[in-house]
C-alpha positions in Angstrom: -17.7 13.2 17.5 -18.1 16.5 15.8 -17.9 16.7 12.0 -15.4 19.2 10.5 -17.1 21.4 8.0 -15.6 22.1 4.6 -16.4 25.8 5.1 -14.2 28.2 6.9 -15.7 30.6 9.5 -13.2 33.3 8.3 -13.7 35.4 5.1 -10.3 34.7 3.6 -7.0 33.1 4.4 -3.9 35.1 5.5 -2.2 36.5 2.3 0.3 34.0 0.8 0.4 32.1 4.1 1.9 29.0 2.3 4.5 31.0 0.5 5.5 32.6 3.7 5.9 29.1 5.2 8.1 28.1 2.2 10.3 31.2 2.6 10.9 30.5 6.2 11.6 26.9 5.5 14.2 27.8 2.8 15.8 30.4 5.1 16.2 27.9 7.9 13.9 29.9 10.2 11.1 27.3 10.6 11.4 23.8 9.2 7.9 23.4 7.8 9.2 20.4 5.8 10.3 18.5 8.9 7.2 16.3 8.9 5.6 15.1 5.8 4.2 12.1 3.9 7.6 10.6 3.8 6.4 7.1 4.9 6.5 4.8 2.0 3.6 2.9 0.6 5.7 -0.2 0.4 9.0 -1.3 1.9 8.7 -5.1 1.4 9.9 -6.5 -1.8 12.6 -3.8 -2.2 16.3 -4.4 -2.8 17.3 -2.9 0.6 15.3 -5.6 2.5 16.6 -8.3 0.3 19.4 -10.5 1.8 18.8 -13.5 -0.5 21.6 -15.3 -2.4 20.3 -14.5 -5.9 18.6 -11.1 -5.3 15.0 -12.3 -5.4 13.7 -9.3 -3.5 10.0 -10.2 -4.0 10.4 -13.8 -2.7 12.8 -13.0 0.1 10.6 -10.6 1.9 6.9 -11.1 0.6 3.9 -9.3 1.6 3.0 -12.1 4.0 6.1 -11.3 6.1 5.5 -7.5 6.1 3.2 -7.5 9.1 5.5 -9.7 11.1 9.0 -8.6 10.2 10.8 -5.6 11.4 12.2 -3.6 8.4 15.9 -2.8 8.3 16.0 0.4 6.3 12.6 2.1 6.3 9.0 1.7 7.1 5.7 1.5 5.2 2.0 2.3 5.9 -1.2 3.9 4.6 -1.8 7.6 4.5 1.4 7.8 6.5 3.6 10.6 7.7 7.0 10.7 9.6 9.7 13.1 10.3 12.5 13.6 7.8 14.7 11.1 9.6 11.9 8.6 10.1 12.4 8.5 13.9 8.7 8.0 14.3 6.0 6.9 12.0 2.2 7.4 11.9 -0.3 5.7 9.6 -3.8 4.2 9.4 -4.7 0.6 9.8 -8.3 -0.6 9.1 -10.2 -3.9 9.6 -13.6 -4.6 8.1 -14.3 -7.6 10.4 -14.0 -10.0 7.4 -10.3 -9.9 6.3 -7.8 -12.3 7.6 -5.4 -9.5 8.5 -5.5 -5.8 9.3 -5.2 -3.5 6.3 -2.0 -1.8 7.4 -0.4 -1.6 4.0 -1.4 -1.9 0.2 -1.5 -5.3 -1.4 -0.1 -6.1 -4.8 1.8 -8.7 -6.9 5.5 -8.9 -7.5 7.0 -9.3 -10.9 6.7 -13.1 -10.5 3.0 -13.0 -9.7 1.7 -10.3 -12.2 1.4 -11.0 -15.9 2.8 -7.7 -16.6 5.3 -7.1 -13.8 4.7 -5.6 -10.4 1.1 -4.5 -9.9 -0.8 -3.0 -6.9 -4.3 -4.2 -6.3 -5.9 -1.4 -4.3 -7.5 2.0 -4.9 -6.3 5.1 -3.2 -5.7 8.7 -4.2 -3.7 11.7 -3.2 -6.3 14.5 -3.5 -4.3 17.4 -2.1 -1.1 18.7 -0.6 0.7 22.0 -0.2 4.5 22.0 -0.7 5.2 22.3 3.0 2.4 19.7 3.8 0.7 22.2 6.0 -2.5 20.7 4.4 -2.9 17.2 2.8 -5.8 15.0 2.0 -5.7 11.2 1.1 -8.6 8.9 0.1 -9.0 5.1 0.2 -11.9 2.8 -0.9 -11.9 -0.3 1.3 -14.3 -3.3 0.5 -16.6 -4.3 3.3 -16.4 -8.0 2.1 -13.4 -9.9 2.7 -10.4 -8.7 0.5 -9.9 -11.2 -2.3 -6.1 -11.7 -1.7 -6.1 -15.4 -2.9 -8.3 -14.7 -5.9 -6.1 -11.9 -7.1 -3.1 -14.1 -6.8 -4.5 -17.2 -8.4 -6.2 -15.4 -11.4 -3.3 -13.3 -12.3 -1.0 -16.4 -12.1 -3.1 -18.1 -14.7 -3.0 -15.0 -17.1 -0.1 -14.6 -19.5 1.4 -11.5 -21.2 -1.3 -11.7 -23.9 -3.9 -11.3 -21.3 -5.1 -8.2 -19.4 -4.3 -7.9 -15.7 -7.0 -9.0 -13.3 -7.7 -6.2 -11.1 -9.6 -5.6 -7.8 -12.5 -4.0 -9.5 -12.8 -7.1 -11.8 -13.6 -9.3 -8.7 -17.1 -7.5 -8.4 -16.3 -6.6 -4.8 -17.4 -3.0 -5.4 -20.5 -3.8 -7.5 -23.1 -3.1 -4.7 -21.3 0.0 -3.4 -20.5 -1.9 -0.2 -17.2 -0.2 0.6 -15.8 2.3 2.9 -14.7 5.7 1.5 -11.9 6.6 4.0 -10.5 10.2 3.9 -7.6 11.5 6.0 -6.9 15.2 6.2 -3.8 16.6 7.8 -3.4 20.2 8.8 -0.3 21.6 10.5 -0.7 24.0 13.5 3.1 24.2 13.5 6.0 22.3 11.8 5.6 19.6 14.5 1.9 19.7 15.4 -0.6 18.1 13.1 -4.3 18.0 13.3 -5.6 14.8 11.7 -9.3 14.2 10.7 -10.2 10.6 9.7 -13.6 10.4 7.9 -15.1 7.0 7.2 -18.2 6.9 5.1 -20.3 3.9 4.6 -21.3 3.8 1.0 -23.3 0.5 1.3 -27.0 0.0 1.8 -26.9 -1.5 5.2 -25.2 -0.5 8.5 -21.6 -1.8 9.0 -18.8 -1.8 11.5 -15.2 -0.6 10.8 -12.3 -0.9 13.0 -10.0 2.1 12.7 -6.5 2.0 14.2 -4.4 5.2 13.9 -1.0 3.7 14.6 2.2 5.3 15.9 5.6 3.6 16.1 9.4 4.1 16.1 11.5 2.9 13.3 13.6 -0.1 14.5 17.2 1.3 14.8 18.2 -0.7 17.8 18.0 -4.4 16.8 20.9 -4.7 14.4 23.9 -5.0 16.8 25.5 -1.8 15.6 27.9 -0.2 18.3 26.2 2.5 20.3 22.9 2.1 18.5 21.1 -0.3 20.8 19.0 2.5 22.8 15.4 2.0 22.5 12.6 4.6 22.6 9.4 4.1 24.5 5.6 4.3 23.8 3.0 4.3 26.5 -0.8 4.2 26.2 -3.3 5.7 28.6 -6.9 6.4 27.7 -7.2 8.1 24.3 -3.5 8.9 24.0 -0.2 7.4 23.1 2.9 9.1 24.5 6.3 8.5 23.0 9.8 9.3 24.4 12.9 9.5 22.3 16.4 10.7 23.2 16.7 12.9 20.1 13.1 13.6 19.1 11.9 14.3 22.6 8.2 13.7 23.6 5.6 12.9 21.1 1.9 12.8 21.7 -0.9 11.1 19.7 -4.3 11.9 21.2 -7.7 11.2 19.9 -11.2 12.1 20.7 -13.9 9.6 21.8 -12.9 6.5 23.8 -10.5 4.3 21.9 -8.6 1.5 23.4 -4.8 1.9 23.3 -3.0 -1.3 22.1 0.8 -1.6 22.4 3.4 -4.1 21.2 6.9 -3.8 19.8 8.3 -3.0 16.4 10.2 -6.3 16.5 10.2 -9.4 14.2 7.9 -12.3 15.1 10.6 -14.8 14.7 8.5 -17.6 16.0 5.8 -17.2 13.3 8.3 -16.8 10.5 11.0 -19.3 11.4 9.9 -21.2 14.6 12.6 -19.4 16.6 12.5 -17.3 19.8 12.3 -13.6 19.1 13.5 -10.4 20.9 10.0 -9.6 22.2 7.1 -11.3 23.7 4.7 -8.8 21.8 6.3 -8.4 18.4 5.2 -6.3 15.4 2.1 -8.2 14.4 0.7 -8.3 17.9 -2.0 -5.7 17.3 -3.0 -7.5 14.2 -3.4 -10.8 16.0 -5.2 -9.2 18.9 -7.8 -7.4 16.8 -8.4 -10.0 14.2 -8.1 -13.2 16.3 -8.6 -11.9 19.9 -5.1 -13.3 20.7 -3.2 -12.2 23.8 -0.6 -10.6 21.8 -0.6 -6.9 23.0 1.3 -5.7 26.1 -1.1 -5.6 29.2 1.3 -3.0 30.6 0.5 -0.8 27.5 4.2 -0.2 26.7 6.2 -0.9 23.7 7.6 0.8 20.4 4.4 0.4 18.4 0.9 1.5 19.5 -2.6 2.0 18.1 -5.7 3.7 19.3 -8.4 1.2 18.5 -11.7 2.6 17.4 -14.8 0.5 16.6 -17.2 2.6 14.5 -20.8 1.6 13.8 -21.9 3.5 10.7 -25.4 3.5 9.4 -26.1 2.9 5.6 -25.0 6.0 3.7 -23.6 7.6 7.0 -20.2 8.7 8.1 -18.2 9.1 11.3 -15.1 11.2 12.0 -12.2 10.8 14.3 -10.1 13.7 15.4 -6.4 13.1 16.3 -3.6 15.4 17.2 0.0 14.3 16.6 2.4 16.7 18.3 5.9 17.0 19.5 5.3 18.2 22.9 8.7 18.7 24.4 12.4 18.4 23.4 14.7 16.0 25.3 15.1 15.2 28.0 11.4 14.5 28.8 10.5 15.5 32.4 6.7 15.2 32.7 3.4 14.1 31.0 2.3 16.0 28.0 -0.6 18.5 28.2 -4.0 17.6 26.9 -4.3 18.1 23.1 -6.7 20.7 21.8 -9.3 18.8 19.7 -12.0 21.4 19.9 -12.3 25.0 18.6 -8.6 25.5 18.1 -8.4 22.2 16.2 -11.3 23.4 13.9 -9.6 26.7 13.4 -6.3 25.1 12.2 -8.1 22.7 9.8 -10.3 25.5 8.3 -7.4 28.0 7.9 -5.1 25.4 6.2 -7.6 24.3 3.7 -8.4 28.0 2.8 -4.7 28.7 2.6 -4.1 25.7 0.3 -7.0 26.9 -2.0 -5.3 30.5 -2.0 -1.9 29.1 -2.8 -3.2 27.0 -5.8 -5.1 29.9 -7.0 -1.8 31.6 -7.5 -0.3 28.6 -9.3 -3.0 27.4 -11.6 -4.0 30.1 -14.2 -7.6 31.4 -14.0 -7.9 30.5 -17.7 -7.6 26.8 -17.0 -11.0 25.0 -17.1 -12.3 23.6 -13.7 -11.5 20.2 -14.8 -8.0 21.1 -15.8 -7.5 22.9 -12.5 -8.6 19.6 -10.8 -6.1 17.6 -12.9 -3.3 20.0 -12.1 -3.9 20.1 -8.4 -4.2 16.3 -8.0 -1.1 15.8 -10.2 0.9 18.2 -7.9 -0.7 16.4 -4.8 0.6 13.0 -6.0 4.0 14.4 -6.7 4.3 15.9 -3.2 2.9 12.7 -1.5 5.5 10.8 -3.4 8.3 12.3 -1.3 9.7 9.5 0.7 12.4 8.9 3.4 15.1 6.9 1.7 17.7 5.1 3.9 20.3 2.8 2.3 24.0 2.3 3.5 25.2 0.2 0.7 28.5 -0.8 2.4 26.5 -2.0 5.4 24.0 -3.8 3.3 26.8 -5.6 1.4 28.5 -6.6 4.7 25.5 -7.3 6.8 24.7 -6.3 10.4 26.4 -7.8 13.4 23.2 -9.1 14.9 22.0 -10.8 11.7 23.2 -13.7 9.6 25.9 -12.8 7.2 24.9 -12.1 3.6 25.7 -14.8 1.1 29.3 -14.5 -0.3 28.0 -13.6 -3.7 26.6 -10.3 -2.3 30.1 -8.7 -2.4 30.3 -9.3 -6.1 26.6 -8.9 -7.1 24.0 -6.2 -7.4 25.4 -2.8 -6.5 28.6 -4.1 -5.1 30.5 -1.2 -7.0 28.4 1.4 -5.1 29.7 0.7 -1.6 30.4 4.4 -1.1 26.6 5.3 -1.3 25.0 6.2 2.0 21.4 7.6 1.6 19.5 9.2 4.5 17.3 11.6 2.8 13.8 12.6 1.8 13.6 12.0 -2.0 10.9 12.3 -4.7 10.0 8.8 -5.8 8.5 7.7 -9.2 5.7 5.8 -7.6 5.3 5.2 -3.9 4.1 1.6 -4.2 5.6 0.1 -7.4 8.8 2.2 -7.4 9.5 3.2 -3.8 13.0 4.3 -4.5 14.4 7.1 -6.6 15.4 6.9 -10.2 17.7 9.4 -11.7 15.9 10.5 -14.8 12.5 10.2 -13.3 13.7 12.6 -10.5 14.9 15.1 -13.0 11.4 15.3 -14.6 9.8 15.4 -11.1 11.9 18.5 -10.3 10.4 20.4 -13.3 7.0 20.1 -11.9 8.0 20.5 -8.3 9.6 23.8 -9.3 6.2 25.2 -10.0 5.2 25.0 -6.3 8.6 24.5 -4.4 11.6 25.6 -6.3 13.8 25.3 -3.1 13.0 21.6 -2.8 13.4 21.0 -6.5 16.8 22.5 -6.6 17.9 20.6 -3.5 16.8 17.3 -5.1 18.9 17.9 -8.3 21.9 18.7 -6.1 21.4 15.8 -3.9 22.2 13.1 -6.5 25.3 15.0 -7.4 26.6 15.0 -3.8 29.6 12.8 -3.1 27.6 10.2 -1.1 25.5 9.6 -4.3 27.7 10.4 -7.3 30.2 7.6 -8.0 33.8 8.5 -7.7 34.1 7.9 -11.4 31.4 10.5 -12.1 28.4 8.2 -12.8 25.0 9.2 -11.4 23.3 6.3 -9.7 20.4 5.0 -11.8 17.9 3.3 -9.5 18.0 0.8 -6.5 17.7 -2.4 -8.6 21.0 -1.6 -10.3 22.7 1.7 -9.5 25.2 1.1 -12.3 22.6 1.0 -15.1 22.5 4.1 -17.3 19.7 6.5 -17.2 19.6 9.4 -19.9 21.6 12.4 -19.0 18.7 14.9 -18.2 20.1 16.4 -15.1 21.4 19.5 -16.9 18.2 19.9 -18.8 16.2 19.7 -15.6 18.5 22.2 -13.8 18.0 24.8 -16.6 14.2 24.3 -16.5 14.2 24.8 -12.6 16.5 27.7 -12.9 14.1 29.4 -15.4 11.0 28.5 -13.4 12.4 30.0 -10.3 13.1 33.3 -11.9 16.5 32.8 -13.5 18.3 34.4 -10.6 20.0 31.5 -8.6 23.4 31.4 -10.2 24.9 29.6 -7.2 22.6 26.7 -7.8 23.6 26.5 -11.5 27.3 26.7 -10.6 27.0 23.9 -8.0 25.2 21.7 -10.4 27.7 22.5 -13.3 30.8 21.6 -11.1 29.5 18.0 -10.6 28.0 17.6 -14.1 31.4 18.3 -15.6 32.5 15.0 -13.9 29.4 13.2 -15.1 29.8 14.4 -18.7 33.3 13.1 -18.7 32.2 9.7 -17.4 29.9 9.5 -20.4 32.6 10.5 -22.9 35.2 8.0 -21.3 32.8 5.1 -20.7 30.0 5.2 -23.4 31.8 6.1 -26.6 33.7 2.8 -27.2 34.9 3.7 -30.7 35.9 7.3 -29.6 33.9 8.5 -32.7 31.4 10.7 -30.8 28.5 8.4 -31.2 27.3 6.8 -27.9 26.2 3.6 -26.5 24.5 3.5 -23.1 22.3 0.5 -23.0 18.6 0.6 -22.3 18.7 4.2 -21.3 15.5 4.0 -19.5 13.6 2.9 -22.6 13.6 -0.8 -21.4 12.2 -3.0 -24.2 12.3 -0.4 -27.0 14.7 -2.4 -29.1 14.7 -5.9 -30.7 17.0 -7.2 -27.8 18.1 -6.0 -24.5 20.4 -3.1 -25.2 21.9 -3.4 -21.6 22.9 -7.1 -21.9 25.6 -8.8 -24.0 24.9 -8.4 -27.7 23.6 -11.5 -29.6 26.7 -11.1 -31.9 30.2 -9.5 -31.4 30.1 -5.8 -32.0 29.0 -2.4 -30.6 25.5 -1.0 -30.6 25.8 2.7 -31.6 22.6 4.3 -30.3 20.7 7.2 -31.8 19.0 8.0 -28.4 22.4 7.8 -26.7 23.9 10.1 -29.2 21.0 12.4 -29.1 21.0 12.6 -25.3 24.7 13.5 -25.4 24.2 16.2 -28.0 21.5 17.6 -25.8 23.6 17.3 -22.7 26.4 19.2 -24.5 24.0 22.0 -25.4 22.5 22.1 -21.8 26.0 22.5 -20.4 26.7 25.1 -23.1 23.6 27.1 -21.9 24.5 26.9 -18.3 28.1 28.0 -19.0 26.8 31.0 -21.0 24.6 32.1 -18.1 27.4 31.7 -15.6 29.9 33.5 -17.8 27.8 36.5 -17.9 28.5 36.8 -14.2 31.9 35.2 -14.1 34.2 35.2 -17.1 36.1 32.1 -16.1 33.2 30.1 -17.5 33.8 31.4 -21.1 36.2 28.6 -21.9 33.7 26.0 -20.7 31.1 27.4 -23.0 33.3 27.2 -26.0 34.3 23.7 -25.0 30.6 22.5 -24.9 29.8 24.4 -28.1 32.6 22.5 -29.9 31.8 19.1 -28.3 28.2 19.5 -29.4 29.3 20.0 -33.0 31.5 16.9 -32.9 28.6 14.7 -31.6 25.9 16.1 -33.8 27.9 15.9 -37.0 29.1 12.2 -36.0 25.5 11.1 -36.0 25.5 11.7 -39.8 29.0 10.7 -40.5 28.6 7.3 -38.7 25.3 6.5 -40.3 22.8 7.0 -37.6 20.7 9.2 -39.9 18.9 7.3 -42.7 18.3 9.9 -45.5 16.0 7.6 -47.4 13.7 7.0 -44.4 14.3 10.4 -42.9 14.9 8.9 -39.5 17.6 8.2 -37.0 18.3 4.4 -36.2 20.5 2.5 -33.9 23.4 0.9 -35.8 25.0 -2.4 -34.9 28.7 -2.2 -35.8 29.9 -5.7 -36.1 33.5 -6.8 -35.3 34.4 -6.9 -39.1 33.3 -3.2 -39.5 30.1 -4.2 -41.1 27.1 -1.9 -40.1 23.7 -3.2 -39.6 21.0 -0.4 -39.2 18.3 -1.6 -36.8 15.4 0.1 -38.6 12.9 0.4 -35.8 11.0 3.6 -36.1 10.7 4.4 -32.4 11.2 7.3 -30.0 14.9 6.4 -30.2 14.9 8.1 -33.6 12.9 11.2 -32.4 15.0 12.1 -29.4 17.7 13.8 -31.5 15.1 16.5 -32.0 15.6 17.6 -28.3 19.3 18.6 -29.0 18.5 22.2 -29.8 19.3 25.7 -28.5 19.9 29.3 -29.9 22.8 31.6 -29.7 21.5 35.1 -29.8 23.3 38.2 -31.0 23.4 39.5 -27.4 25.1 36.3 -26.2 27.8 36.5 -29.0 28.3 40.1 -28.4 28.8 39.6 -24.7 31.0 36.5 -25.1 33.1 37.4 -28.2 35.4 34.3 -27.6 32.3 32.1 -28.4 31.5 33.9 -31.6 35.2 33.7 -32.6 35.3 29.9 -32.1 31.9 29.5 -34.0 33.3 31.5 -37.1 36.6 29.5 -36.8 34.8 26.2 -37.1 32.6 27.3 -39.9 35.8 28.5 -41.8 38.1 25.7 -41.0 35.7 22.8 -40.3 32.9 23.4 -42.8 31.6 19.8 -42.2 30.0 21.2 -39.0 28.0 23.9 -40.7 25.0 21.6 -40.8 24.6 21.6 -37.1 25.8 25.1 -36.2 25.4 27.2 -39.5 21.7 27.9 -39.6 21.0 31.7 -38.9 18.0 34.1 -39.2 16.8 37.4 -37.7 15.2 37.0 -34.2 12.4 38.8 -32.8 14.7 41.8 -31.9 15.7 42.1 -35.5 19.2 40.8 -34.9 20.9 37.8 -36.1 20.6 34.5 -34.1 22.2 31.1 -34.6 20.5 27.6 -34.3 22.5 24.9 -32.8 20.7 21.7 -33.5 21.3 18.0 -34.2 18.5 18.2 -36.8 19.0 20.8 -39.5 16.2 22.6 -41.3 15.7 20.0 -44.1 15.9 17.1 -41.7 13.6 18.9 -39.2 10.8 19.0 -41.8 11.2 15.5 -42.9 11.5 14.0 -39.4 8.4 16.0 -38.3 6.5 14.6 -41.1 7.1 11.1 -39.6 6.4 12.2 -36.1 3.2 14.0 -36.8 1.8 11.2 -39.0 -1.4 9.6 -37.5 -0.3 6.3 -39.2 3.0 6.5 -37.3 3.5 8.4 -34.1 0.7 10.8 -33.7 -2.2 9.6 -31.5 -5.3 11.4 -30.5 -3.6 11.5 -27.0 0.0 12.5 -27.8 3.0 10.8 -29.4 3.5 7.1 -29.4 6.8 5.5 -28.6 6.8 3.2 -31.7 5.4 3.9 -35.1 2.1 2.3 -35.7 3.3 1.2 -39.1 5.1 -1.7 -37.3 1.6 -3.1 -36.5 1.4 -4.4 -40.1 5.2 -4.6 -40.7 7.0 -5.6 -37.5 10.8 -5.1 -37.7 12.7 -8.3 -37.8 16.5 -9.0 -37.7 18.5 -12.3 -37.6 21.6 -12.2 -35.5 23.7 -15.0 -34.1 21.3 -17.7 -35.4 18.3 -15.9 -33.6 15.4 -13.8 -34.9 14.6 -10.6 -33.0 11.3 -8.8 -33.6 9.7 -5.6 -32.7 6.0 -5.0 -33.4 3.6 -2.2 -32.4 2.0 -3.0 -29.1 -0.2 -0.1 -28.0 -0.9 -1.5 -24.4 1.0 -3.9 -22.2 4.1 -5.7 -23.6 4.1 -9.3 -24.6 7.9 -9.1 -24.6 9.7 -10.7 -21.7 12.5 -8.1 -21.7 12.9 -6.4 -18.4 10.4 -8.7 -16.9 7.7 -7.4 -19.2 6.8 -4.8 -16.7 7.1 -1.8 -19.0 6.5 -1.2 -22.6 8.2 1.3 -25.0 6.8 -0.4 -28.1 3.7 1.7 -28.6 2.2 3.4 -25.6 2.3 7.1 -24.9 4.9 8.2 -22.3 4.7 11.6 -20.6 8.5 12.4 -20.3 9.4 11.8 -23.8 6.3 13.7 -25.0 7.2 16.6 -22.7 10.8 16.7 -24.1 9.7 16.8 -27.8 6.9 19.4 -27.0 9.6 21.5 -25.3 11.9 21.0 -28.3 9.2 22.2 -30.7 8.9 25.4 -28.7 12.7 25.9 -28.9 12.6 25.5 -32.7 9.6 27.9 -32.8 11.7 30.5 -30.9 14.2 30.4 -33.8 12.0 29.9 -36.9 9.0 32.0 -35.6 5.9 31.8 -37.7 7.8 31.5 -40.9 8.2 27.8 -40.7 4.9 26.0 -41.0 4.5 22.3 -40.9 1.5 20.1 -42.3 -0.2 19.0 -39.2 -1.3 16.2 -39.1 0.7 14.9 -41.9 -1.3 14.6 -45.2 -4.1 16.7 -43.7 -3.5 19.7 -46.0 -3.5 21.9 -42.9 -0.3 23.7 -42.0 0.5 25.1 -38.5 3.4 26.9 -36.8 5.6 24.9 -34.5 4.1 26.7 -31.4 0.6 25.7 -32.6 1.7 22.1 -33.0 3.3 22.2 -29.5 0.0 23.6 -28.1 -2.0 20.9 -29.7 0.2 18.1 -28.6 -0.1 19.6 -25.1 -3.9 19.6 -25.4 -3.8 16.0 -26.4 -1.7 15.0 -23.6 -3.9 16.9 -21.1 -7.1 15.3 -22.6 -5.8 11.9 -21.3 -7.1 13.1 -17.9 -9.9 15.5 -18.6 -13.5 14.6 -19.2 -14.5 14.3 -23.0 -17.8 15.3 -24.5 -19.3 12.2 -23.0 -18.0 12.8 -19.6 -15.4 10.1 -19.8 -11.7 10.3 -18.9 -9.6 8.4 -21.4 -7.2 7.2 -18.7 -9.8 5.0 -17.1 -10.7 3.2 -20.4 -13.6 0.7 -20.2 -13.7 0.7 -16.3 -17.3 2.0 -15.8 -16.9 2.4 -12.1 -14.2 5.0 -12.6 -16.0 6.7 -15.6 -19.5 7.1 -14.3 -19.7 6.6 -10.5 -20.0 10.0 -8.8 -17.8 8.8 -5.9 -15.0 7.7 -8.2 -14.9 9.7 -11.4 -13.2 12.8 -10.1 -10.5 10.8 -8.1 -7.4 10.9 -10.4 -4.6 8.6 -10.7 -1.6 9.3 -12.9 -0.4 6.1 -14.6 3.0 5.3 -15.7 2.1 5.3 -19.5 -1.0 5.1 -21.7 -2.5 3.1 -24.5 -1.2 4.2 -27.9 -4.7 4.3 -29.4 -7.3 4.9 -26.8 -5.3 6.7 -24.0 -6.2 4.2 -21.3 -3.7 4.3 -18.2 -1.2 1.4 -17.9 1.7 0.4 -15.9 2.3 1.7 -12.4 -1.0 3.3 -11.3 0.4 6.2 -9.0 3.3 7.4 -11.2 2.7 11.0 -10.2 6.4 11.5 -10.6 7.0 12.3 -14.2 3.4 11.9 -15.1 2.7 15.0 -13.0 4.3 16.8 -16.0 0.7 17.1 -17.2 0.4 19.9 -14.6 3.3 21.8 -16.2 1.6 21.4 -19.6 -1.6 22.8 -18.3 0.1 25.7 -16.6 2.1 26.5 -19.8 -0.8 26.1 -22.1 -3.1 28.3 -20.0 -0.5 30.8 -18.9 
C-alpha cells in the first residue's frame, strides 16, 4: 500500500479553487455540498429514537443497543460522511483484537451515568475541512488494550457532583503510548467522488494488529410500514469493492486497495438479541460485529445486504504506520444497467488528494490574516474545521413520531400530551449545524445563530440558509415561536436570530438585501410572539424562563415559581431591547432600498424606547449596586429583587446601536419620531437622548439600554478581577459570590447561588451545565461586540479604568481587544507551552502527538481556563476563530 505524501508535486493550487466551488454550489451549477460529514457522532440516546412512556431517552435506547438496533430517524458513525438526504452512509469501524465489540461509534455516559450530565469518553479531533468538504481530515486515538467500558461506567457512578469526572485518560490506558493514531483524509474529485485515505499509526513499542473496517450502508427507510416506502436498496460485495444500487441515488461504489474481505449483513434490528423475538433478517445490523469479534456465522455468505464492510487486518510494527486507499463514488444514475468501472486508486487518486490539500491551504490563507501567529492560525483553522464537521443530517417528523409507525408498537398514550406534542407541524429533513456532534446531536436555536457568525467567514451562503431554515413554515411554530432544541422545542432560547442575521449580512459584504428581507418578514412574527407570550404584565419587561442560561438563578426559571408571582428578568428584557434594535437596524437597511420599511423602523425605534425605559421604571436596575437584577413580583404586588450578580445583569449592555446623521437625513420620518418622543415623552431621553459628533464630524445618536452614567458604573463591575474579569475572559457569575453566596427564602424553602468556577454542584437541568461561574464564549462574544458598538459612538474620549482599581485607563476598543486576547489565550500556548483548556492533563499539554490537537469545549473554568462540559462544542465555541480574525484583521 503506497503512502500518500503530504507534499504536492505541483507548485501551487489553482487560484481560489475552493471559492469557485462555493460559487458554483450557491448558483446551483454543481452541488459541492451534496456529500459531507453529515453523519452524526451519536444517534442513540436522542429524543427522536425514544419511544418510552416517560421520555427517558438514555434508558430507552442505550449504547448497548446501538450496534443491534436499526435507527428510525438518522444514523451515526466515526469519521462518517453521507449524502444530504442520508440515503447512504460511510464510516470507519475498528477493532484492536481485545475489545468486546467493534468500535463503530463513540462511547459515553448519559445524564444518569455521568456525575456532571452527558459525557463522551473518547478522544477524536476535527483537524481540517473546507466549506464544500472538498478536503477534510479527522483524527482518533484508539487504545490497543481493551477499552475500559465497565470501569468508566462504575467509577463515574460512584462520583458525585462535588467530584471531577473520571475520564478515559484517567484509566492509564495511554500511559505507555500503546494506542493507534488513526487519521482519515477525504478529498473530492467531484461532488460525488471521494478519495479516502485511512492512516493507522502504531504509537506503541511493540508490533500490533488492527482490524480496519470501512463500512458502507443504506439508512433504513423501508422497515416502518409506511405506504409506498418498503422498497429496499441493495449492496453486494466482490473482491475489494462494495457496490450499491438505489432507485434514487443510482449506483454507488466503495473500492479499496489491497485484499480486504467484503462482509455483508442487513441494516435491520437484531430482535432476537434484544427481545428474544424473530427479526426481519437472518443477518441483522450487528452481524459484522459478531463475525469479526466472535467468529460467528452472522454475515451473509452470498455477500448481499444493506450494510457492508471491507475487512482489513493490518499488522503494523512498533512506531510504524499503514495506509488504506478507498474511493467512494456515485458511478451511475438510476436505473443501473451494469457493473461499475474500476476505481482509480493510483496516480489520479494521488493528484486529487495533493490538489485538495493545497487548495485548502490556499483558501485558509485568504481567510486567516497573515498577522495571526502560527498558533492562532492553528486554533482558527481547527475551530472552523470542527464547526464544518458539526453539520449533520437531521430528520424528525414530529407528527409521525407522536403517532408511531404502522409496523411498530404504538407509542404510549401520554406521548400525545407530553414532550413536543404541540410541535406536530414540524418536519425536519435537512443538514443543520449542530452544537456538539456527540453530546448535542440536534440543533439549538440560539447556538445556531452564533454558529452562523463564524460560518459566514468561510461560507456565507450556507450561513444565510441556516438562519432562514429555522424561520421556514415547517420549523417556525404557527404562533411565531422559533423551536428551541429537541428535548423541548417549546422552551425559550434568547432571541438572537436578528443579531446573527445582521452579522452575517455584514460579513457577506452588506449586499444581500433579499436575505435580510426574508429574515425580517418571519422575525416580525417571532417578535410579536415574544410580546404576546412573555410580557405577562404588559409593562414591557419580559420573562422567558431559563433563556439558555440553565442554572444561572437560585431556582429553575422555566419551572413553576416557588411562590405565586411573576419573575421579571433582566436578561429577558435586555434580549428584547436588543431584538428591537436589531430589527430597527434591519428595517433601516431595507428602507434605504424600499421606503415601505420606514414605518417598521419607527415602530421598532419606539418599541425599544418602551422596553429600555421600563427596565428602570420597573426596578430591574439597582442604582445602589449599579447592576441589573431579576425581580420576583409577588401576587400582592411586592417586589423581591434577586440580587445575584451574574451575566443576567450584564446582557442589557448588548442592547445598543447608533443612529447616524446620514440615516436620519435619508429617513426623515425616523428623525421626526425621535424628536417627538424627546419633546412629548421626556422619560425616554435616558435611552435615546445621548448624542455627540461622529468621526465624520456630524451628529449621531446613541440608542442604548445603558446610558452614559450607568455604562461606566456597570463596566466597573464587569471589569473587576474580584467579580467578572478573569485572566481568560468574563465569568458568568461574580466571584464575589464565592465568599458571599446569594440566598433567598421563598415558600418555606431556601435557595442559594454561589460562585462555582468549574462543574456545577446544582441539580438544576440535570447538573450538566453551569452558568454559576465558568466562562462561556457566546456571552463573552456578545459583550465584546457591544463594547465595540459603544466605542463607535464614544470614540477615544471615553476611557475606562481597566482592570477596575488598576489605575490604568483604556479606550473601549482597547478593552474589547484585550478581552478578545484573553479568550483566544484559552487555546493558544502560554510562555510555558501549555494550553489553558487542557488544564492539568499532562498528556494533552506536553505529548508531541497530542498537544496540537485541539478540542473546543462548551465552557471554561472561571479561574484557570480549563475546558469543561461538552468537549467538541465547536458550534459557538468556534467564535474564537472570529475573535482571531477580528483582532488580527
